[in-house]
N, C-alpha and C positions, 0 to 999 in steps of 0.2 A: 166609649165615646160617639156620640152620633156625629153622622155628616155635618150637621151645623154647627158643631161644638170644636169640630177640628182646628189644629193650629195651621194657619198658613204658612208656606216656604218658600223662599224665594224662587224666582225662574231660572232653573239652570240654562246653560249655554245650550242652543239646539232645540231647546222646546218653544214651540208656538203656539199663540191663543188658538182655540179651535175656529170652525166656521160658525156661520150664523145659527145652524141647526145643530146645535153642539151634542146632541142626543144621536145623531142619523148614522154615525159608523157603529155604533155602539148595537143599535137596533139591527142594522144589516148582518154584523158578526155573530149576534144571537141567531138571527134565521140562516146561518151558515153560507153566506154570500162569501166565495171565496176572494172576491175581488178586495172585499174589505182587510185581509191580513197581510195585504202588499204593502200598508202604509208605515212609512217611517215616522210619521207625523206623530205624537200623542192624542189621544182622544178621551174623551168623557165616558165613562162608563164604571161598571162593577165587574172585578175578574176574580181569577184565581192564581195569585202571585207563588209561583212554582219554578225555582230556579233549580230544581234537580228533580227528576222525575222518580227518584226512588222517595222524596218527600212526600209529604200529604198536602204541602201547599196550604197558603193562609187567603182567606177573603181581603180582598182589596178593594179599594174605591180611589177614580181619579176624577178631577173637574178642574175648570180652572174660573176663579173668582179673584175680583180687587187686583187683577193684572199679574197673579201670578199661579202656578200650579200648584195643587193641592193634592198630596198621595198619602191615603190611609192602607196599614196593613196591618191586618189582626185588630182593628179599632184603634190603633196608634198611628200616630203622625209620621211619616219616613221622611229623611233630610234629603234625599235623592230620588225624585220625581224619575228621573231619565232611568235611572236604575229599575225602579218599579215597573215602568213602563216596558222595557226590553224584556223583563221576566214574566210579564201578565198579559201581554196585548194578543197573545196566540190562544188565551183561555178567558173568552168572556162570559159570566154568568148572569142570570137573572138578579134583580136586587131583591125579590125574594129568597132566595137560595144565599143571596150574602148575608142578609140578617139573621138568616136561620143557622148557618155555618157559624157567623159571628157570637151566636147564642149557644153555642155548643153541639149543633147537629152535625152528622156524617157528611160526607160529600157524597154524591150520588152514586160514584165508583166505590166508595165503602160501602154502602147500603146493599149496592149488588152483591157483593162480595159475600157480605151475611146472608142475604135472602138466597144465594145459590148454594149454601150449606144444606147437607140432608137433613130431614128429620130424624132426631134419634132411633136408636134400633136398626139393626141389618139381620137380615135372614141367615147370615152365614158368616163365621169368623173368617173364610178366607180372604185374603186381602185384596184378589182381584176382583171378588164380589162386592167388598167394600167401594174397591175404585169404580166399577158401574155403576152403583148405587149414589155416588156422590157425583159423578158425571151427567147422570140422568137428572139429578136434583139441580144442577146447573142450569142445564139445556132448558129444562121446563119453567125454570125461575126466570130466564131470558125470554122465553116464547110468551110467558104469562105477561112479563112488564112489557114486549113490544106490541102485543094486543092492545094492552092499556094506554099505551101512548099515540093508537090507529093505524100501527103496522109499518111506520115508515121513520126512520130517522130524518127527524126535521131541522133539530137546533143542536146547539153547541153542546147544551145540558145532556139532549139526547146521547150524543158523540159520546161525553166521558162517562155516562152511564154504561152505553154498551162496552167501551172499552173496560170496566169494571168488571162486567161478566167474563169478558175475553180474558182478562188477567186470571180471574179466577179457574176457567178452564185450562189454559196454558200452564198454571201451576199444579193442577190435577194430572195433566199429562205428564209433566216433569217427574212428578213425584211416582206417578206409576212406572214411568220409563225407568227411574231410579230404582225403584223395588224389583222390576225385572231383570235388570241387570246384575244386582245384588244375589237375587235367588238364583239365578243362570250361572254366574260365575262358579259357585260350589261344583256344578255339575261338568261345567268349561272345564275347570283345573282337573277337575278326576280324568275326564276323555283325554285332557292333554296328557296326563300321566300314562294312560293306556296307551297311548300312541308314541311316548315316548319309550316306553317298554317295549315295544314290538318294532320299533322303527329299525334297528340294525338287524332284525331276522328278514324284514323285507328288502333293505339295502343289499344284505348280502346275497339274499336270492336273485335279485336284479342283476347284480354284478356276474353273477355265474353265468345266468341266462345270456349276459351281453357278450360272454366270453364264447359261448357255444354257438352262438349268431353270427359273430365273427369269423369263428372258426369255420362253419359250415358253407356261407354266404358266398363265396368263391367258387366253391364247386358246385354249389346249385345253379349258381349264374352260367357256369360252361356247360352244365348239364342242360340248362333251359335254351343255352344258343344252338346246341346239337340238336334238341329236340325241334327248334324252331326251323332249323336248316334241312332237317330230313321231313317235315311238314311241308316244306316249301318245294322241295324234290318232288314228293308225292303230289302236292298240287300241279306242278309242271308235268308231270306225267299223265294227270289225269285230264289237263287240258290239252296235251298231245294227242289221247287217246280218243278225245270227242272230235279233234279236227280231223284224225284220220278219217273215222267214221262218217264224218259229214262229207269229205272228201270220196269215200265208196259210195255214199248213197249217191251222191251227184253224178258219178260215173256211170253207175248201174242204171239211174234213170235214163242217162242221156244213150245208153245202148238199149234202153227198154228191156233191161233184165229186172228182176225182182231184188229187192237188196235186204239181206238177212244179216242182221247184226248178230257178233258175236254172242254166245250165251253167258257168257263169264266175262266181266272186264278183265283186261291184263292186268291193271293196278287196281289193288284193293285199299279202299280207306281205313288206317289204323286209329283206334282210338288214344287221345293225345295222354300221356302219361303225367303224373303230378310232378312238379319241379320242386315242391317243399319252398316255395317263394310265395312272400304277400306281394300284392299288388299295391302300390302306395302311388299315390296321385298328389301331385303337388305343381304350384303355380311359378313359374319363373318370370320375373318381371325385369325384361329386358330395356324398356324405357318408361319410367316411373311418372315422367312430366306426360308423354302421350297417355297413359294407363289414366292416371287423374284427370286429365283435360277430357277425357270419353267419358267418365265417369261422372263427372260434374255437367256436361252438356246433357247427358242421360237423366240428370236430377236423382241421383243416386242417394237415397235418404241417410244409409250408414256414413257415406263420405261425408256429407254436408252435416251430419253430427259431429263427426270426429274434427273437422275442418274448423268449427266452431268453436269447440273446447281449445282447440288448440291457439286461435286466435284469440281467446279471450284472455290465456294465460299470458300471452306474447303483449297484448295490449295494454292488460294491467300492469306490468312490468315496465311501462312505458315505451315499449318498443313500437317502430311503425312497421304496420302492416299491408302490404299492398292489398286492396279489392277488400279491406275488412275496416270498420269503424269501430269503436266502443261507443255505445248508447246506454241513457239511465232510464230507467222508468221505476214508478213507485206503487207499491200494491200494500193492500191493508193486511 
């Protein structure tokens, strides 16, 4: 059924006649003008009617004539133009594409998925090599198409085509990830079985080692205390000897006599004996608020990342978080 032969349906509540230049919105939308998509009023044009993203959608046309809105979906008059507008206004298409799909041609994103398929034959039967060939084919197909349209996405039709190439690559990546997980799972289960078999041995050895460590730690700490005390006494003796020598030298110089230091010091330095203890350093946080404030003022990146993660969880749960807010961004 052509546009001229279509059936006119009554204007639903809320639908208003278009402006004088009835096709201006559609042309702006085709050109990718983001302001066009903010309108709630129906506009004349050609569209892709797609209530659900998983469906391929159907070509649709809307225009105002004889005091009523006319809506066609897949060449057939639709009884609810308001519903058609709701599910098609974000997907404007060219008139040529409308007629092409109406005649049985695929959508641009469907063409992209077909073009992105690799040529027949692979140099290797290995699944990872096949996946690389498929990804390379999809990448080249997109690059060739982008060069063909001038290197820049400028229209809604371009965007839909690029979306098709992206969908192809996403599927290839997901399929490859599923194959990787499946192949690795065999080895993972085997490794887990080996770990489970030897875990009791490791656990028993660690428990025995802990008993020995607990038994000797008290003795070794006392031995270290006595060694530290002996070293302190030795240091004090050397300090006293140096002071005595300094005083004797000063007295000899005051009397004009030569000063002869003793040939051997009375206190000899001894080598420290091993204690058998390991030195373990740990931070004791007495004031968490003061520490967090200090790190925040210093711009500590680790603290900021951790605080952002905690704040995001709290904000998404609906909690009020002083000093933080929830922002929404959009990314391709």
